[in-house]
C-alpha positions as a LaTeX table, in Angstrom:
\begin{tabular}{lrrr}
\hline
Residue & $x$ (\AA) & $y$ (\AA) & $z$ (\AA) \\
\hline
Unk1 & $-11.09$ & $-2.40$ & 5.97 \\
Unk2 & $-13.13$ & $-1.76$ & 2.88 \\
Unk3 & $-11.74$ & $-4.69$ & 0.94 \\
Unk4 & $-11.61$ & $-8.47$ & 0.71 \\
Unk5 & $-9.18$ & $-10.38$ & 2.93 \\
Unk6 & $-8.09$ & $-13.96$ & 2.30 \\
Unk7 & $-5.85$ & $-16.43$ & 4.10 \\
Unk8 & $-4.26$ & $-19.44$ & 2.44 \\
Unk9 & $-2.62$ & $-21.93$ & 4.77 \\
Unk10 & $-0.47$ & $-24.99$ & 4.08 \\
Unk11 & $-1.51$ & $-27.65$ & 6.57 \\
Unk12 & 1.60 & $-29.39$ & 7.88 \\
Unk13 & 1.54 & $-32.79$ & 9.61 \\
Unk14 & 0.68 & $-32.52$ & 13.27 \\
Unk15 & $-2.07$ & $-29.95$ & 12.80 \\
Unk16 & $-5.74$ & $-30.60$ & 12.12 \\
Unk17 & $-7.99$ & $-28.72$ & 9.73 \\
Unk18 & $-10.09$ & $-27.67$ & 12.72 \\
Unk19 & $-7.05$ & $-26.12$ & 14.40 \\
Unk20 & $-6.21$ & $-24.33$ & 11.17 \\
Unk21 & $-9.75$ & $-22.98$ & 10.92 \\
Unk22 & $-9.61$ & $-21.67$ & 14.47 \\
Unk23 & $-6.27$ & $-19.97$ & 13.80 \\
Unk24 & $-7.54$ & $-18.35$ & 10.61 \\
Unk25 & $-10.68$ & $-17.10$ & 12.36 \\
Unk26 & $-8.52$ & $-15.60$ & 15.10 \\
Unk27 & $-6.47$ & $-13.84$ & 12.40 \\
Unk28 & $-9.62$ & $-12.42$ & 10.80 \\
Unk29 & $-10.81$ & $-11.29$ & 14.25 \\
Unk30 & $-7.51$ & $-9.49$ & 14.84 \\
Unk31 & $-7.88$ & $-7.61$ & 11.56 \\
Unk32 & $-11.41$ & $-6.60$ & 12.57 \\
Unk33 & $-10.14$ & $-5.42$ & 15.96 \\
Unk34 & $-7.42$ & $-3.32$ & 14.38 \\
Unk35 & $-10.00$ & $-1.69$ & 12.13 \\
Unk36 & $-11.79$ & $-0.40$ & 15.24 \\
Unk37 & $-8.50$ & 1.19 & 16.28 \\
Unk38 & $-7.29$ & 2.65 & 12.99 \\
Unk39 & $-10.26$ & 3.40 & 10.73 \\
Unk40 & $-10.86$ & 7.12 & 10.28 \\
Unk41 & $-14.30$ & 6.19 & 8.93 \\
Unk42 & $-15.47$ & 4.82 & 12.29 \\
Unk43 & $-16.34$ & 7.78 & 14.55 \\
Unk44 & $-15.55$ & 5.83 & 17.74 \\
Unk45 & $-12.15$ & 4.53 & 16.58 \\
Unk46 & $-8.97$ & 5.55 & 18.33 \\
Unk47 & $-7.68$ & 7.43 & 15.31 \\
Unk48 & $-10.98$ & 9.31 & 15.02 \\
Unk49 & $-10.60$ & 10.41 & 18.63 \\
Unk50 & $-7.07$ & 11.58 & 17.83 \\
Unk51 & $-8.40$ & 13.58 & 14.88 \\
Unk52 & $-11.13$ & 15.11 & 17.03 \\
Unk53 & $-8.48$ & 16.30 & 19.53 \\
Unk54 & $-6.34$ & 18.03 & 16.87 \\
Unk55 & $-4.88$ & 21.27 & 18.16 \\
Unk56 & $-5.55$ & 20.28 & 21.77 \\
Unk57 & $-3.83$ & 18.12 & 24.34 \\
Unk58 & $-1.80$ & 15.04 & 23.41 \\
Unk59 & $-3.52$ & 11.69 & 23.88 \\
Unk60 & $-2.11$ & 8.42 & 25.15 \\
Unk61 & $-2.71$ & 5.93 & 22.33 \\
Unk62 & $-2.50$ & 2.16 & 22.09 \\
Unk63 & 0.86 & 0.53 & 21.32 \\
Unk64 & $-0.30$ & $-0.57$ & 17.86 \\
Unk65 & $-1.55$ & 2.86 & 16.85 \\
Unk66 & 1.63 & 4.48 & 18.14 \\
Unk67 & 3.73 & 2.04 & 16.08 \\
Unk68 & 1.79 & 2.85 & 12.92 \\
Unk69 & 2.00 & 6.59 & 13.55 \\
Unk70 & 5.75 & 6.35 & 14.16 \\
Unk71 & 6.36 & 4.37 & 11.00 \\
Unk72 & 4.13 & 6.72 & 9.02 \\
Unk73 & 6.22 & 9.70 & 10.05 \\
Unk74 & 9.43 & 7.85 & 9.17 \\
Unk75 & 8.15 & 6.95 & 5.69 \\
Unk76 & 7.10 & 10.58 & 5.21 \\
Unk77 & 10.62 & 11.64 & 6.11 \\
Unk78 & 12.43 & 9.29 & 3.75 \\
Unk79 & 9.96 & 9.98 & 0.91 \\
Unk80 & 10.15 & 13.77 & 1.35 \\
Unk81 & 6.41 & 13.93 & 1.99 \\
Unk82 & 5.23 & 11.82 & $-0.95$ \\
Unk83 & 3.62 & 9.65 & 1.72 \\
Unk84 & 1.79 & 11.65 & 4.37 \\
Unk85 & $-1.04$ & 10.35 & 6.55 \\
Unk86 & $-2.12$ & 13.93 & 7.28 \\
Unk87 & $-3.36$ & 14.10 & 3.67 \\
Unk88 & $-6.80$ & 13.27 & 5.11 \\
Unk89 & $-7.32$ & 16.93 & 5.95 \\
Unk90 & $-7.77$ & 17.56 & 2.22 \\
Unk91 & $-8.48$ & 13.97 & 1.18 \\
Unk92 & $-11.87$ & 14.07 & 2.92 \\
Unk93 & $-13.02$ & 16.47 & 0.19 \\
Unk94 & $-12.61$ & 13.83 & $-2.51$ \\
Unk95 & $-14.89$ & 10.96 & $-3.50$ \\
Unk96 & $-13.91$ & 8.53 & $-6.23$ \\
Unk97 & $-17.24$ & 6.90 & $-6.87$ \\
Unk98 & $-18.57$ & 6.97 & $-10.45$ \\
Unk99 & $-20.34$ & 10.26 & $-11.06$ \\
Unk100 & $-18.29$ & 12.15 & $-8.47$ \\
Unk101 & $-17.06$ & 15.70 & $-9.03$ \\
Unk102 & $-13.75$ & 17.22 & $-7.95$ \\
Unk103 & $-13.87$ & 19.69 & $-5.07$ \\
Unk104 & $-13.43$ & 23.35 & $-5.89$ \\
Unk105 & $-9.90$ & 24.81 & $-6.03$ \\
Unk106 & $-10.95$ & 27.17 & $-3.23$ \\
Unk107 & $-11.93$ & 24.27 & $-0.94$ \\
Unk108 & $-8.65$ & 22.48 & $-1.64$ \\
Unk109 & $-6.63$ & 25.63 & $-1.00$ \\
Unk110 & $-8.45$ & 26.12 & 2.31 \\
Unk111 & $-7.66$ & 22.59 & 3.55 \\
Unk112 & $-4.15$ & 22.17 & 2.17 \\
Unk113 & $-2.46$ & 24.04 & 5.07 \\
Unk114 & $-3.73$ & 21.26 & 7.36 \\
Unk115 & $-1.51$ & 18.74 & 5.54 \\
Unk116 & 2.00 & 18.32 & 6.92 \\
Unk117 & 3.54 & 15.29 & 8.58 \\
Unk118 & 5.91 & 17.42 & 10.66 \\
Unk119 & 2.92 & 18.56 & 12.71 \\
Unk120 & 2.34 & 15.01 & 13.95 \\
Unk121 & 3.88 & 15.06 & 17.44 \\
Unk122 & 4.86 & 11.73 & 19.03 \\
Unk123 & 6.42 & 11.05 & 22.43 \\
Unk124 & 7.76 & 7.48 & 22.72 \\
Unk125 & 8.40 & 7.87 & 26.46 \\
Unk126 & 4.72 & 8.47 & 27.24 \\
Unk127 & 3.19 & 6.94 & 24.07 \\
Unk128 & 1.36 & 10.21 & 23.52 \\
Unk129 & 0.33 & 11.54 & 20.12 \\
Unk130 & $-0.86$ & 14.97 & 19.08 \\
Unk131 & $-1.92$ & 16.66 & 15.86 \\
Unk132 & $-0.60$ & 20.18 & 16.27 \\
Unk133 & $-3.02$ & 22.07 & 14.01 \\
Unk134 & $-6.73$ & 22.47 & 14.80 \\
Unk135 & $-8.75$ & 20.76 & 12.09 \\
Unk136 & $-5.85$ & 18.50 & 11.11 \\
Unk137 & $-6.77$ & 14.88 & 10.33 \\
Unk138 & $-4.82$ & 11.69 & 9.65 \\
Unk139 & $-5.99$ & 8.79 & 7.53 \\
Unk140 & $-4.28$ & 5.41 & 7.78 \\
Unk141 & $-5.73$ & 3.79 & 4.67 \\
Unk142 & $-2.32$ & 3.49 & 3.04 \\
Unk143 & $-0.57$ & 1.78 & 5.94 \\
Unk144 & $-3.04$ & 0.27 & 8.45 \\
Unk145 & $-4.12$ & $-2.47$ & 6.06 \\
Unk146 & $-0.53$ & $-3.60$ & 5.66 \\
Unk147 & $-0.06$ & $-3.51$ & 9.44 \\
Unk148 & $-3.19$ & $-5.64$ & 9.89 \\
Unk149 & $-1.88$ & $-8.19$ & 7.38 \\
Unk150 & 1.42 & $-8.36$ & 9.28 \\
Unk151 & $-0.36$ & $-8.87$ & 12.59 \\
Unk152 & $-2.61$ & $-11.59$ & 11.19 \\
Unk153 & 0.47 & $-13.39$ & 9.87 \\
Unk154 & 2.23 & $-13.06$ & 13.22 \\
Unk155 & $-0.79$ & $-14.56$ & 14.98 \\
Unk156 & $-0.81$ & $-17.56$ & 12.62 \\
Unk157 & 2.90 & $-18.16$ & 13.21 \\
Unk158 & 2.39 & $-17.95$ & 16.98 \\
Unk159 & $-0.18$ & $-20.72$ & 16.71 \\
Unk160 & 2.25 & $-22.94$ & 14.83 \\
Unk161 & 1.04 & $-22.31$ & 11.28 \\
Unk162 & 4.20 & $-20.96$ & 9.72 \\
Unk163 & 3.34 & $-21.63$ & 6.08 \\
Unk164 & 0.63 & $-19.27$ & 4.89 \\
Unk165 & $-0.34$ & $-16.26$ & 2.81 \\
Unk166 & $-2.41$ & $-13.35$ & 4.13 \\
Unk167 & $-3.77$ & $-11.00$ & 1.48 \\
Unk168 & $-5.96$ & $-7.94$ & 1.90 \\
Unk169 & $-6.86$ & $-5.89$ & $-1.15$ \\
Unk170 & $-3.47$ & $-6.26$ & $-2.81$ \\
Unk171 & $-1.43$ & $-6.24$ & 0.43 \\
Unk172 & 0.17 & $-9.66$ & 0.72 \\
Unk173 & 2.47 & $-11.21$ & 3.29 \\
Unk174 & 3.94 & $-14.58$ & 2.39 \\
Unk175 & 5.25 & $-16.77$ & 5.22 \\
Unk176 & 7.19 & $-20.00$ & 4.90 \\
Unk177 & 6.64 & $-22.24$ & 1.92 \\
Unk178 & 4.00 & $-24.21$ & 0.08 \\
Unk179 & 5.02 & $-27.77$ & 0.75 \\
Unk180 & 8.71 & $-26.83$ & 0.60 \\
Unk181 & 8.39 & $-24.65$ & $-2.50$ \\
Unk182 & 8.15 & $-20.86$ & $-2.57$ \\
Unk183 & 4.72 & $-19.32$ & $-2.83$ \\
Unk184 & 4.10 & $-17.65$ & $-6.20$ \\
Unk185 & 2.68 & $-14.13$ & $-6.05$ \\
Unk186 & 1.24 & $-12.90$ & $-9.33$ \\
Unk187 & 1.57 & $-9.30$ & $-10.52$ \\
Unk188 & $-1.72$ & $-8.22$ & $-12.02$ \\
Unk189 & $-1.98$ & $-6.96$ & $-15.58$ \\
Unk190 & $-3.72$ & $-3.58$ & $-15.16$ \\
Unk191 & $-5.15$ & $-3.65$ & $-18.69$ \\
Unk192 & $-6.84$ & $-7.04$ & $-18.71$ \\
Unk193 & $-7.50$ & $-10.12$ & $-16.64$ \\
Unk194 & $-4.44$ & $-12.18$ & $-15.76$ \\
Unk195 & $-0.91$ & $-11.40$ & $-14.67$ \\
Unk196 & 2.23 & $-10.07$ & $-16.30$ \\
Unk197 & 4.32 & $-12.50$ & $-14.28$ \\
Unk198 & 4.98 & $-13.79$ & $-10.78$ \\
Unk199 & 7.48 & $-13.59$ & $-7.94$ \\
Unk200 & 8.61 & $-16.70$ & $-6.03$ \\
Unk201 & 8.22 & $-15.49$ & $-2.44$ \\
Unk202 & 8.89 & $-16.59$ & 1.13 \\
Unk203 & 8.90 & $-14.54$ & 4.36 \\
Unk204 & 8.35 & $-11.29$ & 2.52 \\
Unk205 & 5.60 & $-8.86$ & 1.58 \\
Unk206 & 4.42 & $-8.07$ & $-1.93$ \\
Unk207 & 1.99 & $-5.15$ & $-2.17$ \\
Unk208 & 0.40 & $-3.83$ & $-5.35$ \\
Unk209 & $-1.47$ & $-0.56$ & $-5.76$ \\
Unk210 & $-2.76$ & 1.05 & $-8.92$ \\
Unk211 & $-5.03$ & 3.70 & $-10.34$ \\
Unk212 & $-7.10$ & 1.44 & $-12.56$ \\
Unk213 & $-9.92$ & 0.48 & $-10.18$ \\
Unk214 & $-10.96$ & 3.58 & $-8.21$ \\
Unk215 & $-11.41$ & 6.68 & $-10.32$ \\
Unk216 & $-14.00$ & 8.96 & $-11.85$ \\
Unk217 & $-14.17$ & 11.11 & $-14.95$ \\
Unk218 & $-15.42$ & 14.68 & $-14.99$ \\
Unk219 & $-15.56$ & 16.99 & $-17.99$ \\
Unk220 & $-13.24$ & 14.75 & $-19.97$ \\
Unk221 & $-10.58$ & 14.40 & $-17.27$ \\
Unk222 & $-9.84$ & 11.26 & $-15.32$ \\
Unk223 & $-9.24$ & 11.53 & $-11.56$ \\
Unk224 & $-7.70$ & 8.46 & $-9.86$ \\
Unk225 & $-7.79$ & 7.91 & $-6.12$ \\
Unk226 & $-4.09$ & 8.31 & $-5.29$ \\
Unk227 & $-3.66$ & 11.84 & $-3.95$ \\
Unk228 & $-0.46$ & 13.83 & $-3.89$ \\
Unk229 & $-0.46$ & 15.22 & $-0.32$ \\
Unk230 & 1.74 & 18.08 & $-1.46$ \\
Unk231 & $-0.86$ & 19.44 & $-3.90$ \\
Unk232 & $-4.19$ & 18.13 & $-2.60$ \\
Unk233 & $-5.01$ & 16.74 & $-6.05$ \\
Unk234 & $-4.80$ & 13.23 & $-7.51$ \\
Unk235 & $-1.50$ & 12.40 & $-9.16$ \\
Unk236 & $-1.57$ & 13.70 & $-12.73$ \\
Unk237 & $-2.37$ & 10.85 & $-15.10$ \\
Unk238 & 0.44 & 11.75 & $-17.46$ \\
Unk239 & 2.96 & 11.44 & $-14.60$ \\
Unk240 & 1.52 & 8.37 & $-12.89$ \\
Unk241 & 2.10 & 4.63 & $-12.94$ \\
Unk242 & $-0.69$ & 2.27 & $-13.86$ \\
Unk243 & 0.43 & 0.09 & $-10.99$ \\
Unk244 & 3.14 & $-0.09$ & $-8.36$ \\
Unk245 & 4.26 & $-3.31$ & $-6.69$ \\
Unk246 & 6.58 & $-2.97$ & $-3.70$ \\
Unk247 & 8.51 & $-5.88$ & $-2.18$ \\
Unk248 & 9.64 & $-5.32$ & 1.40 \\
Unk249 & 10.30 & $-7.28$ & 4.62 \\
Unk250 & 6.82 & $-6.48$ & 5.96 \\
Unk251 & 3.45 & $-5.38$ & 4.61 \\
Unk252 & 3.34 & $-2.25$ & 6.79 \\
Unk253 & 6.30 & $-0.76$ & 4.95 \\
Unk254 & 5.34 & $-2.13$ & 1.54 \\
Unk255 & 1.83 & $-0.68$ & 1.85 \\
Unk256 & 3.07 & 2.81 & 2.68 \\
Unk257 & 5.90 & 2.73 & 0.15 \\
Unk258 & 3.66 & 1.76 & $-2.77$ \\
Unk259 & 1.77 & 4.99 & $-2.16$ \\
Unk260 & 4.96 & 7.04 & $-1.93$ \\
Unk261 & 6.29 & 5.55 & $-5.16$ \\
Unk262 & 2.95 & 6.10 & $-6.93$ \\
Unk263 & 3.01 & 9.77 & $-5.96$ \\
Unk264 & 6.61 & 10.16 & $-7.14$ \\
Unk265 & 5.90 & 8.67 & $-10.57$ \\
Unk266 & 7.92 & 6.03 & $-12.43$ \\
Unk267 & 11.25 & 7.84 & $-12.91$ \\
Unk268 & 11.64 & 9.42 & $-9.49$ \\
Unk269 & 9.93 & 6.43 & $-7.88$ \\
Unk270 & 12.42 & 3.91 & $-9.28$ \\
Unk271 & 15.35 & 6.10 & $-8.27$ \\
Unk272 & 13.92 & 6.15 & $-4.75$ \\
Unk273 & 13.55 & 2.35 & $-4.75$ \\
Unk274 & 17.14 & 1.80 & $-5.83$ \\
Unk275 & 18.36 & 3.96 & $-2.92$ \\
Unk276 & 16.55 & 1.82 & $-0.29$ \\
Unk277 & 18.36 & $-1.22$ & 1.11 \\
Unk278 & 15.27 & $-3.34$ & 1.83 \\
Unk279 & 12.96 & $-2.32$ & $-1.01$ \\
Unk280 & 12.36 & $-3.63$ & $-4.50$ \\
Unk281 & 9.61 & $-2.73$ & $-6.95$ \\
Unk282 & 7.87 & $-3.43$ & $-10.22$ \\
Unk283 & 6.30 & $-0.41$ & $-11.90$ \\
Unk284 & 3.99 & $-0.44$ & $-14.90$ \\
Unk285 & 4.04 & 2.94 & $-16.64$ \\
Unk286 & 1.22 & 4.70 & $-18.42$ \\
Unk287 & 2.76 & 3.56 & $-21.73$ \\
Unk288 & 2.72 & $-0.07$ & $-20.59$ \\
Unk289 & 6.47 & $-0.37$ & $-19.92$ \\
Unk290 & 7.41 & $-2.68$ & $-17.07$ \\
Unk291 & 10.22 & $-1.35$ & $-14.87$ \\
Unk292 & 11.87 & $-3.79$ & $-12.50$ \\
Unk293 & 14.33 & $-2.83$ & $-9.79$ \\
Unk294 & 17.78 & $-4.36$ & $-9.80$ \\
Unk295 & 17.17 & $-6.87$ & $-7.02$ \\
Unk296 & 14.22 & $-8.48$ & $-8.82$ \\
Unk297 & 15.64 & $-8.74$ & $-12.33$ \\
Unk298 & 16.70 & $-12.37$ & $-11.89$ \\
Unk299 & 13.74 & $-13.36$ & $-9.67$ \\
Unk300 & 10.76 & $-12.20$ & $-11.65$ \\
Unk301 & 9.13 & $-14.86$ & $-13.84$ \\
Unk302 & 7.39 & $-13.41$ & $-16.88$ \\
Unk303 & 4.06 & $-14.69$ & $-18.12$ \\
Unk304 & 4.72 & $-16.05$ & $-21.63$ \\
Unk305 & 2.67 & $-13.39$ & $-23.42$ \\
Unk306 & 4.62 & $-10.61$ & $-21.68$ \\
Unk307 & 8.11 & $-12.12$ & $-21.77$ \\
Unk308 & 10.48 & $-9.64$ & $-23.51$ \\
Unk309 & 12.77 & $-12.55$ & $-24.40$ \\
Unk310 & 10.13 & $-13.54$ & $-26.94$ \\
Unk311 & 10.28 & $-10.16$ & $-28.64$ \\
Unk312 & 12.32 & $-9.69$ & $-31.78$ \\
Unk313 & 14.70 & $-7.32$ & $-30.02$ \\
Unk314 & 14.56 & $-8.08$ & $-26.30$ \\
Unk315 & 15.81 & $-5.24$ & $-24.11$ \\
Unk316 & 18.96 & $-5.69$ & $-22.12$ \\
Unk317 & 19.07 & $-5.48$ & $-18.36$ \\
Unk318 & 19.31 & $-1.95$ & $-17.15$ \\
Unk319 & 20.21 & $-0.62$ & $-13.79$ \\
Unk320 & 16.60 & $-0.33$ & $-12.76$ \\
Unk321 & 14.40 & $-1.38$ & $-15.64$ \\
Unk322 & 13.75 & $-4.41$ & $-17.73$ \\
Unk323 & 11.32 & $-5.29$ & $-20.42$ \\
Unk324 & 8.07 & $-3.92$ & $-21.64$ \\
Unk325 & 4.56 & $-5.23$ & $-21.49$ \\
Unk326 & 1.99 & $-4.54$ & $-24.17$ \\
Unk327 & 0.96 & $-0.90$ & $-24.35$ \\
Unk328 & $-2.63$ & $-0.58$ & $-23.26$ \\
Unk329 & $-5.45$ & 1.71 & $-22.35$ \\
Unk330 & $-6.03$ & 3.51 & $-19.10$ \\
Unk331 & $-6.37$ & 1.43 & $-16.25$ \\
Unk332 & $-6.47$ & 0.32 & $-6.98$ \\
Unk333 & $-6.41$ & 1.26 & $-3.61$ \\
Unk334 & $-3.48$ & 3.05 & $-1.97$ \\
Unk335 & $-3.93$ & 0.99 & 0.87 \\
\hline
\end{tabular}
């Protein structure tokens, strides 16, 4: 899926290392299988066939693709379009490799009418999907990776390996414990190597996305890879977060919601988080401020060099923010 995937497994008594290796290989194989279903970059994938049929007849799709499409539409609804898998109609114009150039405003304007999650038609009774507009395309890069992580974790649990961590390019699902203790998931410092802190985690997903790894500069302006599907352009740097970490019951949701929050920006994004019952977040702003949602204030463990309690005037707990990391310079994948 265009990234590195790792599995860490706590070997409990009663299981052999060989059994663990077989289970982990099966999990990797499942991720590879799902890529052949959901990658818009593979011309023979199921989602590519759906894109090719845009504007035509509805197609019967696999149960896993239908689930991801359904959840994508729901996240689009609750985020008022900040997350929208149909962005790919305009997103295909952009490349974020060093030396890239932005597409012309005319090309973006021509493709932007193809973006619109309401034109994704789904029929649960027949498991049929249809893209209503000819030329419309969906891209699942901001949700399929999380779904694959969830499915790999489910496979490991089914084989009796409850205690594990599956991580794919910043999408992490943490299951069980590490010898009876919570797993510790670090939150990367976007300005330098290391972490700003860590979250003790068990049976939950922690997904981080940021704009500090995939970007290009052109004529003095920096373009990061997170696109606003409502405009067809990358999120404006002045309004963006350096990184967004979402904490949710599963990686599918956390993956999609990190993108939605990143598009919203830190102020609107944190308001959105606080309105969701099963969502928490840690946002690092362009100025280096660390915003932590209410439900994580007493769970997050600061790295010593970032701990606001060490500052001369430590900030008090707010409704949705806490602390500040060191201001830094400009700084990943939306999924």
